[in-house]
FISE-326842 format. One record per residue (C-alpha): residue in three letters; residue number from 1; x, y, z. Coordinates in Angstrom, 3 decimals, decimal comma. Layout:
BEGIN
{'Ala' NUM {X Y Z}}
...
//
This chain:
BEGIN
{'Met' 1 {60,293 -15,964 -28,357}}
{'Asn' 2 {57,990 -15,152 -25,433}}
{'Val' 3 {60,180 -13,948 -22,564}}
{'Ala' 4 {58,320 -15,827 -19,807}}
{'Ala' 5 {58,357 -19,057 -21,812}}
{'Ser' 6 {62,070 -18,778 -22,590}}
{'Val' 7 {62,897 -18,171 -18,918}}
{'Ile' 8 {60,997 -21,312 -17,951}}
{'Glu' 9 {62,879 -23,333 -20,543}}
{'Gln' 10 {66,215 -22,032 -19,319}}
{'Gln' 11 {65,508 -22,632 -15,658}}
{'Leu' 12 {63,936 -26,043 -15,792}}
{'Ser' 13 {65,923 -29,216 -16,288}}
{'Gln' 14 {65,101 -31,575 -19,152}}
{'Glu' 15 {62,734 -34,290 -17,973}}
{'Ser' 16 {60,586 -36,970 -19,513}}
{'Glu' 17 {58,532 -36,353 -22,638}}
{'Ala' 18 {55,372 -36,521 -20,516}}
{'Leu' 19 {56,114 -33,021 -19,233}}
{'Tyr' 20 {54,802 -30,011 -21,077}}
{'Gln' 21 {57,503 -28,016 -22,849}}
{'Phe' 22 {56,751 -24,309 -23,134}}
{'Thr' 23 {58,205 -22,969 -26,340}}
{'Glu' 24 {57,545 -20,196 -28,803}}
{'Ser' 25 {53,901 -19,349 -29,554}}
{'Pro' 26 {52,806 -16,589 -31,959}}
{'Leu' 27 {49,976 -15,582 -29,622}}
{'Leu' 28 {52,257 -15,324 -26,618}}
{'Glu' 29 {54,880 -13,473 -28,640}}
{'Arg' 30 {52,329 -10,894 -29,792}}
{'Gln' 31 {50,958 -10,579 -26,286}}
{'Ala' 32 {54,427 -9,840 -24,914}}
{'Arg' 33 {55,043 -7,299 -27,688}}
{'Gln' 34 {51,686 -5,525 -27,747}}
{'Glu' 35 {50,204 -5,701 -24,257}}
{'Ser' 36 {51,079 -3,479 -21,341}}
{'Asn' 37 {54,086 -4,187 -19,180}}
{'Ala' 38 {51,606 -4,337 -16,296}}
{'Arg' 39 {50,333 -7,761 -17,388}}
{'Ser' 40 {51,031 -10,286 -14,660}}
{'Tyr' 41 {49,599 -13,797 -14,995}}
{'Pro' 42 {51,160 -14,533 -18,426}}
{'Arg' 43 {54,618 -14,030 -16,938}}
{'Arg' 44 {54,117 -16,979 -14,595}}
{'Ile' 45 {51,564 -18,930 -16,627}}
{'Pro' 46 {52,623 -18,562 -20,276}}
{'Leu' 47 {49,570 -20,166 -21,883}}
{'Ala' 48 {47,344 -19,262 -24,817}}
{'Leu' 49 {43,986 -20,853 -24,049}}
{'Lys' 50 {41,335 -21,847 -26,579}}
{'Arg' 51 {38,818 -24,098 -24,826}}
{'Ala' 52 {37,616 -24,841 -21,280}}
{'Arg' 53 {35,108 -26,996 -19,482}}
{'Gly' 54 {34,673 -27,788 -15,803}}
{'Ile' 55 {38,014 -27,718 -14,014}}
{'His' 56 {40,048 -28,103 -17,224}}
{'Val' 57 {41,413 -25,684 -19,795}}
{'Glu' 58 {43,044 -26,490 -23,122}}
{'Asp' 59 {45,663 -24,361 -24,823}}
{'Val' 60 {46,212 -23,719 -28,539}}
{'Glu' 61 {48,728 -26,572 -28,623}}
{'Gly' 62 {46,074 -29,036 -27,469}}
{'Arg' 63 {47,506 -29,504 -23,972}}
{'Thr' 64 {45,068 -29,866 -21,073}}
{'Phe' 65 {45,548 -28,325 -17,636}}
{'Ile' 66 {43,699 -28,541 -14,320}}
{'Asp' 67 {42,734 -24,984 -13,438}}
{'Cys' 68 {43,223 -24,355 -9,729}}
{'Leu' 69 {43,241 -20,597 -10,284}}
{'Ala' 70 {39,698 -20,413 -11,705}}
{'Gly' 71 {39,755 -16,732 -12,550}}
{'Ala' 72 {41,197 -15,921 -9,103}}
{'Gly' 73 {38,110 -17,540 -7,581}}
{'Thr' 74 {35,593 -16,151 -10,073}}
{'Leu' 75 {34,589 -19,504 -11,584}}
{'Ala' 76 {32,703 -21,077 -8,693}}
{'Leu' 77 {31,203 -23,725 -10,997}}
{'Gly' 78 {34,195 -23,970 -13,283}}
{'His' 79 {34,330 -23,189 -16,969}}
{'Asn' 80 {31,151 -23,228 -19,073}}
{'His' 81 {28,946 -24,947 -16,528}}
{'Pro' 82 {25,598 -25,974 -18,095}}
{'Val' 83 {23,490 -23,846 -15,724}}
{'Val' 84 {25,524 -20,757 -16,588}}
{'Ile' 85 {25,425 -21,407 -20,330}}
{'Glu' 86 {21,664 -21,991 -20,217}}
{'Ala' 87 {21,083 -18,758 -18,291}}
{'Ile' 88 {23,080 -16,775 -20,846}}
{'Arg' 89 {21,323 -18,439 -23,780}}
{'Gln' 90 {17,921 -17,707 -22,272}}
{'Val' 91 {18,711 -14,007 -21,988}}
{'Leu' 92 {19,625 -13,946 -25,663}}
{'Ala' 93 {16,671 -16,074 -26,751}}
{'Asp' 94 {14,207 -13,823 -24,908}}
{'Glu' 95 {15,728 -10,703 -26,478}}
{'Leu' 96 {16,144 -9,172 -23,040}}
{'Pro' 97 {17,949 -5,848 -22,746}}
{'Leu' 98 {21,653 -6,483 -22,207}}
{'His' 99 {22,357 -3,100 -20,668}}
{'Thr' 100 {19,991 -1,056 -18,489}}
{'Leu' 101 {22,183 1,176 -16,296}}
{'Asp' 102 {20,274 0,977 -12,991}}
{'Leu' 103 {16,798 0,554 -14,450}}
{'Thr' 104 {15,139 -2,564 -13,110}}
{'Thr' 105 {14,119 -5,682 -15,033}}
{'Pro' 106 {12,703 -9,080 -14,050}}
{'Val' 107 {16,232 -10,480 -14,357}}
{'Lys' 108 {17,609 -7,856 -11,978}}
{'Asp' 109 {14,791 -8,331 -9,493}}
{'Arg' 110 {15,338 -12,094 -9,501}}
{'Phe' 111 {19,048 -11,578 -8,933}}
{'Val' 112 {18,449 -9,335 -5,918}}
{'Gln' 113 {15,979 -11,795 -4,402}}
{'Asp' 114 {18,393 -14,693 -4,936}}
{'Leu' 115 {21,259 -12,761 -3,371}}
{'Phe' 116 {19,249 -11,638 -0,354}}
{'Ala' 117 {18,083 -15,236 0,133}}
{'Ala' 118 {21,697 -16,434 0,075}}
{'Leu' 119 {22,827 -13,897 2,677}}
{'Pro' 120 {22,226 -14,534 6,394}}
{'Gln' 121 {18,715 -13,310 7,099}}
{'Ser' 122 {19,860 -11,407 10,189}}
{'Phe' 123 {21,755 -9,217 7,720}}
{'Ala' 124 {19,505 -9,351 4,649}}
{'Arg' 125 {16,312 -8,305 6,476}}
{'Gln' 126 {17,670 -4,792 6,920}}
{'Ala' 127 {19,835 -4,618 3,822}}
{'Lys' 128 {20,123 -2,336 0,828}}
{'Ile' 129 {22,067 -3,036 -2,360}}
{'Gln' 130 {24,112 -0,804 -4,638}}
{'Phe' 131 {25,150 -2,100 -8,052}}
{'Cys' 132 {28,626 -0,924 -8,965}}
{'Gly' 133 {30,974 -0,993 -11,924}}
{'Pro' 134 {32,084 -4,395 -13,192}}
{'Thr' 135 {34,971 -5,007 -10,781}}
{'Gly' 136 {35,326 -5,662 -7,084}}
{'Thr' 137 {37,616 -2,661 -6,847}}
{'Asp' 138 {34,749 -0,353 -7,723}}
{'Ala' 139 {32,564 -1,980 -5,071}}
{'Val' 140 {35,299 -1,348 -2,497}}
{'Glu' 141 {35,401 2,297 -3,556}}
{'Ala' 142 {31,629 2,491 -3,190}}
{'Ala' 143 {31,770 0,941 0,282}}
{'Leu' 144 {34,344 3,513 1,403}}
{'Lys' 145 {32,232 6,329 0,017}}
{'Leu' 146 {29,124 4,923 1,699}}
{'Ala' 147 {30,761 4,704 5,133}}
{'Arg' 148 {32,343 8,133 4,943}}
{'Ile' 149 {29,101 9,811 3,934}}
{'Ala' 150 {27,064 7,978 6,573}}
{'Thr' 151 {29,456 8,679 9,457}}
{'Gly' 152 {30,853 12,042 8,419}}
{'Arg' 153 {34,322 10,683 9,181}}
{'Ser' 154 {37,218 9,980 6,821}}
{'Thr' 155 {39,794 7,715 8,499}}
{'Val' 156 {39,621 4,027 7,576}}
{'Leu' 157 {41,223 1,128 9,442}}
{'Ala' 158 {42,659 -1,625 7,246}}
{'Phe' 159 {44,907 -4,629 7,899}}
{'Gln' 160 {48,438 -5,607 7,054}}
{'Gly' 161 {48,380 -8,168 4,249}}
{'Gly' 162 {45,014 -6,976 2,976}}
{'Tyr' 163 {44,108 -6,748 -0,697}}
{'His' 164 {41,065 -4,821 -1,900}}
{'Gly' 165 {41,812 -3,852 -5,487}}
{'Met' 166 {44,071 -1,741 -7,663}}
{'Ser' 167 {42,366 1,638 -7,979}}
{'Gln' 168 {44,021 4,394 -5,976}}
{'Gly' 169 {41,458 4,416 -3,185}}
{'Ala' 170 {41,547 0,627 -2,868}}
{'Leu' 171 {45,343 0,658 -3,068}}
{'Ser' 172 {45,346 2,867 0,015}}
{'Leu' 173 {43,956 -0,146 1,876}}
{'Met' 174 {46,505 -2,602 0,483}}
{'Gly' 175 {49,169 -4,042 2,729}}
{'Asn' 176 {51,574 -4,938 -0,079}}
{'Leu' 177 {54,000 -2,062 -0,705}}
{'Lys' 178 {55,195 -3,151 -4,163}}
{'Ala' 179 {52,140 -1,845 -6,012}}
{'Lys' 180 {51,949 1,350 -3,946}}
{'Thr' 181 {55,529 2,574 -3,714}}
{'Pro' 182 {55,954 3,655 -7,377}}
{'Leu' 183 {52,932 5,962 -7,040}}
{'Gly' 184 {54,299 7,996 -4,179}}
{'Ala' 185 {51,431 9,685 -2,343}}
{'Leu' 186 {48,108 8,003 -3,101}}
{'Leu' 187 {44,950 9,942 -3,759}}
{'Gly' 188 {43,354 8,431 -0,695}}
{'His' 189 {44,481 9,438 2,794}}
{'Gly' 190 {43,670 8,664 6,381}}
{'Val' 191 {44,230 4,884 6,290}}
{'Gln' 192 {45,587 3,348 9,476}}
{'Phe' 193 {46,980 -0,188 9,202}}
{'Leu' 194 {46,491 -2,762 11,930}}
{'Pro' 195 {48,080 -6,179 12,484}}
{'Tyr' 196 {46,089 -9,095 11,053}}
{'Pro' 197 {45,854 -12,344 13,085}}
{'Tyr' 198 {48,469 -14,225 11,035}}
{'Asp' 199 {48,959 -17,161 13,363}}
{'Tyr' 200 {52,007 -18,711 11,665}}
{'Arg' 201 {53,856 -15,397 11,854}}
{'Cys' 202 {52,021 -13,608 14,653}}
{'Pro' 203 {52,994 -9,916 14,593}}
{'Phe' 204 {53,089 -9,945 18,393}}
{'Gly' 205 {55,350 -12,997 18,512}}
{'Leu' 206 {52,754 -14,890 20,555}}
{'Ser' 207 {50,605 -17,018 18,257}}
{'Gly' 208 {47,554 -19,005 19,304}}
{'Lys' 209 {44,971 -17,616 21,705}}
{'Ala' 210 {47,503 -15,261 23,290}}
{'Gly' 211 {48,179 -13,676 19,900}}
{'Val' 212 {44,460 -13,226 19,236}}
{'Gln' 213 {43,871 -11,573 22,606}}
{'Ala' 214 {46,864 -9,266 22,188}}
{'Asn' 215 {45,590 -8,263 18,761}}
{'Leu' 216 {42,119 -7,417 20,062}}
{'Arg' 217 {43,478 -5,522 23,052}}
{'Tyr' 218 {45,672 -3,484 20,711}}
{'Leu' 219 {42,662 -2,575 18,560}}
{'Glu' 220 {40,469 -1,755 21,544}}
{'Asn' 221 {43,153 0,470 23,030}}
{'Leu' 222 {43,701 2,209 19,679}}
{'Leu' 223 {40,038 3,210 19,560}}
{'Ser' 224 {39,713 4,229 23,211}}
{'Asp' 225 {43,042 5,953 23,917}}
{'Pro' 226 {42,705 9,758 23,511}}
{'Glu' 227 {46,448 9,833 22,757}}
{'Ser' 228 {46,389 7,094 20,091}}
{'Gly' 229 {46,865 9,621 17,309}}
{'Val' 230 {44,175 7,911 15,221}}
{'Gln' 231 {41,005 9,828 14,483}}
{'Ala' 232 {37,648 8,120 14,888}}
{'Pro' 233 {37,332 5,969 11,760}}
{'Ala' 234 {34,565 5,879 9,200}}
{'Ala' 235 {34,970 2,118 8,823}}
{'Val' 236 {37,053 -0,970 9,400}}
{'Val' 237 {37,707 -2,992 6,217}}
{'Val' 238 {38,692 -6,640 6,546}}
{'Glu' 239 {38,841 -9,989 4,728}}
{'Ala' 240 {37,662 -12,966 6,775}}
{'Val' 241 {40,253 -14,933 4,795}}
{'Gln' 242 {43,043 -12,914 3,253}}
{'Gly' 243 {43,476 -14,173 -0,301}}
{'Glu' 244 {46,260 -12,358 -2,128}}
{'Gly' 245 {47,889 -11,767 1,253}}
{'Gly' 246 {48,661 -15,475 1,538}}
{'Val' 247 {45,415 -17,375 2,251}}
{'Ile' 248 {45,347 -16,417 5,907}}
{'Pro' 249 {42,084 -17,260 7,686}}
{'Ala' 250 {41,208 -14,908 10,511}}
{'Asp' 251 {40,756 -16,622 13,846}}
{'Leu' 252 {37,004 -16,880 14,482}}
{'Glu' 253 {37,293 -15,584 18,032}}
{'Trp' 254 {39,185 -12,605 16,632}}
{'Leu' 255 {36,434 -11,912 14,086}}
{'Arg' 256 {33,826 -12,003 16,842}}
{'Gly' 257 {35,944 -9,674 18,960}}
{'Leu' 258 {36,429 -7,316 16,021}}
{'Arg' 259 {32,670 -7,174 15,486}}
{'Glu' 260 {32,047 -6,519 19,175}}
{'Ile' 261 {34,643 -3,738 19,342}}
{'Thr' 262 {33,463 -1,981 16,182}}
{'Ala' 263 {29,794 -2,244 17,152}}
{'Lys' 264 {30,503 -0,783 20,596}}
{'Ala' 265 {32,442 2,099 19,016}}
{'Gly' 266 {29,784 2,748 16,354}}
{'Ile' 267 {32,189 1,955 13,493}}
{'Pro' 268 {30,816 0,273 10,348}}
{'Leu' 269 {32,463 -3,097 9,719}}
{'Ile' 270 {33,051 -3,783 6,015}}
{'Leu' 271 {33,620 -7,430 5,037}}
{'Asp' 272 {35,406 -7,885 1,719}}
{'Glu' 273 {34,006 -11,193 0,417}}
{'Ile' 274 {35,080 -10,651 -3,183}}
{'Gln' 275 {37,194 -13,801 -3,316}}
{'Ser' 276 {35,941 -15,771 -0,322}}
{'Gly' 277 {32,211 -15,461 -0,966}}
{'Phe' 278 {29,707 -17,905 -2,458}}
{'Ala' 279 {30,487 -21,225 -0,766}}
{'Arg' 280 {34,242 -21,195 -1,338}}
{'Thr' 281 {35,222 -21,462 2,328}}
{'Gly' 282 {32,610 -24,061 3,274}}
{'Arg' 283 {29,933 -21,517 4,117}}
{'Met' 284 {28,120 -19,286 1,666}}
{'Phe' 285 {30,130 -16,340 3,019}}
{'Ala' 286 {33,349 -16,559 4,990}}
{'Phe' 287 {32,147 -14,283 7,810}}
{'Glu' 288 {29,403 -16,818 8,602}}
{'His' 289 {31,982 -19,127 10,183}}
{'Ala' 290 {32,189 -16,605 13,040}}
{'Ser' 291 {28,406 -16,059 13,240}}
{'Ile' 292 {28,783 -12,298 13,009}}
{'Val' 293 {26,621 -9,688 11,280}}
{'Pro' 294 {28,684 -7,086 9,399}}
{'Asp' 295 {27,448 -3,658 8,366}}
{'Val' 296 {28,656 -3,859 4,771}}
{'Val' 297 {29,500 -6,785 2,484}}
{'Val' 298 {31,443 -6,241 -0,734}}
{'Leu' 299 {30,868 -8,844 -3,464}}
{'Ser' 300 {32,187 -9,549 -6,947}}
{'Lys' 301 {33,968 -12,407 -8,800}}
{'Ala' 302 {31,617 -15,433 -8,465}}
{'Ile' 303 {28,536 -13,226 -8,098}}
{'Gly' 304 {28,351 -12,713 -11,890}}
{'Gly' 305 {28,564 -16,364 -12,834}}
{'Ser' 306 {31,913 -15,706 -14,607}}
{'Leu' 307 {30,758 -12,371 -16,084}}
{'Pro' 308 {31,712 -8,900 -14,731}}
{'Leu' 309 {29,544 -7,702 -11,841}}
{'Ser' 310 {30,001 -6,224 -8,388}}
{'Val' 311 {27,706 -5,020 -5,625}}
{'Val' 312 {27,758 -3,565 -2,146}}
{'Val' 313 {25,135 -4,823 0,292}}
{'Tyr' 314 {24,777 -2,844 3,494}}
{'Arg' 315 {22,533 -2,288 6,501}}
{'Asp' 316 {19,877 0,314 5,827}}
{'Trp' 317 {21,007 2,741 8,538}}
{'Leu' 318 {23,987 3,570 6,305}}
{'Asp' 319 {21,807 4,559 3,342}}
{'Lys' 320 {22,385 8,292 3,668}}
{'Trp' 321 {23,991 9,098 0,335}}
{'Gln' 322 {22,129 11,108 -2,264}}
{'Pro' 323 {20,910 9,991 -5,717}}
{'Gly' 324 {23,866 9,688 -8,070}}
{'Ala' 325 {26,392 9,501 -5,225}}
{'His' 326 {27,812 6,378 -6,865}}
{'Ala' 327 {27,331 5,140 -10,409}}
{'Gly' 328 {28,904 3,011 -13,107}}
{'Thr' 329 {27,940 2,527 -16,734}}
{'Phe' 330 {28,056 -1,262 -16,650}}
{'Arg' 331 {26,220 -1,738 -13,351}}
{'Gly' 332 {23,225 -2,953 -15,381}}
{'Asn' 333 {24,886 -6,074 -16,829}}
{'Gln' 334 {21,781 -8,243 -17,312}}
{'Met' 335 {23,619 -11,281 -18,622}}
{'Ala' 336 {25,846 -11,321 -15,547}}
{'Met' 337 {22,813 -11,035 -13,286}}
{'Ala' 338 {21,123 -13,977 -15,017}}
{'Ala' 339 {24,286 -16,062 -14,793}}
{'Gly' 340 {24,821 -15,007 -11,177}}
{'Ser' 341 {21,295 -16,028 -10,202}}
{'Ala' 342 {21,817 -19,424 -11,833}}
{'Val' 343 {25,052 -19,928 -9,887}}
{'Met' 344 {23,534 -18,878 -6,555}}
{'Arg' 345 {20,576 -21,216 -7,003}}
{'Tyr' 346 {22,853 -24,105 -7,952}}
{'Leu' 347 {25,166 -23,488 -4,989}}
{'Thr' 348 {22,195 -23,564 -2,637}}
{'Glu' 349 {20,257 -26,460 -4,187}}
{'Glu' 350 {23,341 -28,694 -4,447}}
{'Asp' 351 {24,735 -27,641 -1,052}}
{'Met' 352 {28,049 -26,765 -2,647}}
{'Ala' 353 {29,271 -25,144 0,564}}
{'Ser' 354 {29,345 -28,550 2,253}}
{'His' 355 {31,017 -30,049 -0,794}}
{'Ala' 356 {33,670 -27,323 -0,741}}
{'Ala' 357 {34,297 -27,963 2,953}}
{'Ala' 358 {34,709 -31,713 2,365}}
{'Met' 359 {36,937 -31,311 -0,693}}
{'Gly' 360 {39,008 -28,674 1,063}}
{'Glu' 361 {39,597 -30,978 4,009}}
{'Arg' 362 {40,497 -33,801 1,636}}
{'Leu' 363 {43,081 -31,651 -0,133}}
{'Ala' 364 {44,419 -30,268 3,153}}
{'Gly' 365 {44,822 -33,861 4,372}}
{'His' 366 {46,932 -34,724 1,342}}
{'Leu' 367 {49,021 -31,604 1,857}}
{'Arg' 368 {49,582 -32,375 5,533}}
{'Glu' 369 {50,767 -35,869 4,602}}
{'Leu' 370 {53,187 -34,335 2,121}}
{'Gln' 371 {54,364 -31,885 4,781}}
{'Arg' 372 {55,694 -34,814 6,818}}
{'Gln' 373 {58,030 -35,614 3,946}}
{'Tyr' 374 {58,983 -32,074 3,015}}
{'Pro' 375 {59,749 -29,537 5,788}}
{'Gln' 376 {59,757 -26,918 3,026}}
{'Leu' 377 {55,950 -26,922 3,332}}
{'Gly' 378 {55,968 -24,656 6,349}}
{'Asp' 379 {52,279 -23,939 6,918}}
{'Ile' 380 {49,084 -25,342 5,402}}
{'Arg' 381 {46,058 -23,179 5,987}}
{'Gly' 382 {42,781 -21,833 4,709}}
{'Arg' 383 {39,112 -22,743 4,733}}
{'Gly' 384 {37,199 -24,933 2,322}}
{'Leu' 385 {38,566 -24,690 -1,207}}
{'Met' 386 {40,597 -21,590 -0,421}}
{'Leu' 387 {43,877 -23,145 0,684}}
{'Gly' 388 {47,489 -22,033 0,828}}
{'Val' 389 {50,859 -23,650 1,438}}
{'Glu' 390 {53,603 -21,357 2,721}}
{'Ile' 391 {56,927 -22,477 1,279}}
{'Val' 392 {59,898 -22,007 3,600}}
{'Asp' 393 {63,646 -22,549 3,810}}
{'Pro' 394 {64,190 -25,046 6,669}}
{'Asp' 395 {67,866 -24,076 6,828}}
{'Gly' 396 {67,176 -20,360 7,209}}
{'Thr' 397 {67,194 -18,326 10,404}}
{'Pro' 398 {63,919 -18,907 12,266}}
{'Asp' 399 {61,679 -16,044 13,376}}
{'Ala' 400 {60,524 -15,241 16,913}}
{'Leu' 401 {58,081 -18,153 16,809}}
{'Gly' 402 {60,712 -20,597 15,560}}
{'His' 403 {59,385 -20,761 12,007}}
{'Pro' 404 {61,859 -20,738 9,103}}
{'Pro' 405 {61,838 -17,851 6,627}}
{'Ala' 406 {59,627 -17,762 3,550}}
{'Asp' 407 {61,204 -19,024 0,327}}
{'Gly' 408 {59,671 -17,263 -2,660}}
{'Gln' 409 {62,215 -18,684 -5,100}}
{'Leu' 410 {61,338 -22,258 -4,196}}
{'Ala' 411 {57,625 -21,407 -4,414}}
{'Ser' 412 {58,195 -20,147 -7,959}}
{'Arg' 413 {59,968 -23,370 -8,883}}
{'Val' 414 {57,091 -25,391 -7,449}}
{'Gln' 415 {54,607 -23,350 -9,465}}
{'Arg' 416 {56,565 -23,908 -12,678}}
{'Glu' 417 {56,907 -27,635 -12,035}}
{'Cys' 418 {53,150 -27,842 -11,432}}
{'Leu' 419 {52,490 -26,074 -14,720}}
{'Arg' 420 {54,796 -28,468 -16,574}}
{'Arg' 421 {52,717 -31,325 -15,207}}
{'Gly' 422 {49,401 -29,782 -16,186}}
{'Leu' 423 {48,354 -27,983 -12,996}}
{'Ile' 424 {47,706 -24,226 -12,889}}
{'Leu' 425 {48,333 -22,650 -9,484}}
{'Glu' 426 {49,073 -19,096 -8,396}}
{'Leu' 427 {51,320 -17,628 -5,723}}
{'Gly' 428 {50,627 -14,975 -3,114}}
{'Gly' 429 {51,567 -13,823 0,344}}
{'Arg' 430 {54,729 -12,272 1,673}}
{'His' 431 {57,653 -12,703 -0,738}}
{'Gly' 432 {55,334 -14,591 -3,117}}
{'Ala' 433 {55,991 -17,694 -1,049}}
{'Val' 434 {52,446 -19,067 -0,676}}
{'Val' 435 {51,164 -21,563 -3,228}}
{'Arg' 436 {47,420 -20,976 -3,531}}
{'Phe' 437 {44,692 -23,498 -4,364}}
{'Leu' 438 {41,444 -21,968 -5,716}}
{'Pro' 439 {39,846 -24,747 -7,785}}
{'Pro' 440 {36,245 -24,603 -9,009}}
{'Leu' 441 {33,872 -25,778 -6,294}}
{'Ile' 442 {32,614 -28,617 -8,494}}
{'Ile' 443 {35,937 -30,447 -8,227}}
{'Ser' 444 {35,465 -34,129 -7,327}}
{'Ala' 445 {37,280 -36,262 -4,761}}
{'Glu' 446 {39,132 -38,075 -7,543}}
{'Gln' 447 {40,222 -34,778 -9,043}}
{'Ile' 448 {41,377 -33,534 -5,643}}
{'Asp' 449 {43,554 -36,645 -5,387}}
{'Glu' 450 {44,971 -35,942 -8,849}}
{'Val' 451 {45,779 -32,339 -7,919}}
{'Ala' 452 {47,554 -33,510 -4,760}}
{'Glu' 453 {49,523 -36,132 -6,686}}
{'Ile' 454 {50,711 -33,618 -9,291}}
{'Phe' 455 {51,638 -31,142 -6,562}}
{'Ala' 456 {53,642 -33,800 -4,721}}
{'Arg' 457 {55,627 -34,675 -7,855}}
{'Ala' 458 {56,186 -30,987 -8,566}}
{'Val' 459 {57,544 -30,334 -5,049}}
{'Gly' 460 {59,923 -33,272 -5,411}}
{'Ala' 461 {61,143 -32,015 -8,792}}
{'Ala' 462 {61,547 -28,435 -7,525}}
{'Leu' 463 {63,762 -29,678 -4,701}}
{'Gly' 464 {65,567 -32,248 -6,789}}
//
């Protein structure tokens, strides 16, 4: 029997027949036996899927689930959206080349024009683009290489709680120690970590505006103090909303201050928009909420319309690397470019950013109502349809700000109860205590209400 499925069965109490029962499946059994021990999602979401459309997926047993994971934010328009399917079919019908390395095609040119039109024009007017390997991790690696070559410096400033991928260079930027500790010394070096403006658990014990100002003063002093011990950095890498780190939105005043400090010091500012980009936060890109202009933007996930693709877009003054300085065999994925163009046009034409903002506020409203009933919902945060609920133990010892400790075990129970009721959610953050909502942007108001209702029942069952 699949280990993850058996654990769920042992830990969950017997409830009504309306709840999904997760039992032995040949596909799951073979997956557990044959796939790497590094697999992660199947341990918490033991499903074998066979069909999907919109916000729903169906497993091999015929059970339907609402997908609020959506490929970790990849599926901006949900599963098998008609505009994506039509774009893919057209590529095949026209017998277009499916693989071109970095040779150009009409499909590639259209993709670049669509992307530059979607970006703020204050950034796009002076931008260059580098196509990378199929994952966001590779784009992060390319951005680091770009900044180091352009500045001649090697140190990089990153933030506690950050997540930028799983290759060894990207891991050097990761806040989470679990994935890094088994490796010992990483290949990358010269990464200095800084406190992120995590308002609920402010690292300075201040919170609010005072916490933001203390954070900025710390950064400014670090860069100006000749005794700081930190060499002049090649770049600062940041997420405007930390995703895997617990759905923590950076304070907008802090983002503006970060941009001002880095610009004054001549340090390239790299915005990792891999998960937050393409209308998810209520703007096309999360950094737009702060009205700043970064030097580098790293993009993947939704940019390929559900197919593998990643790019780095950067201001032209950084374009100092030589031909062949970065490459990747699958950077010429034409089908992904066609699908990505279709998604970008749909997001713009249908004003999906505004829809995401409205649906996110609707869901957050439901969650805040539920918070009044359950003090275990310690903090509700995020932007647009990138929301998180930090699960806490109200009876635990409070921190310096008076907030109770995170409760990862309860968060896991909530996740399992959601799955039993047909709702797929993922966890993140410190101690795995943040329940994350990343539904497709096409989700309707009625579906938002259904998600909130299932979540409420799941919280009650997890506590009961």
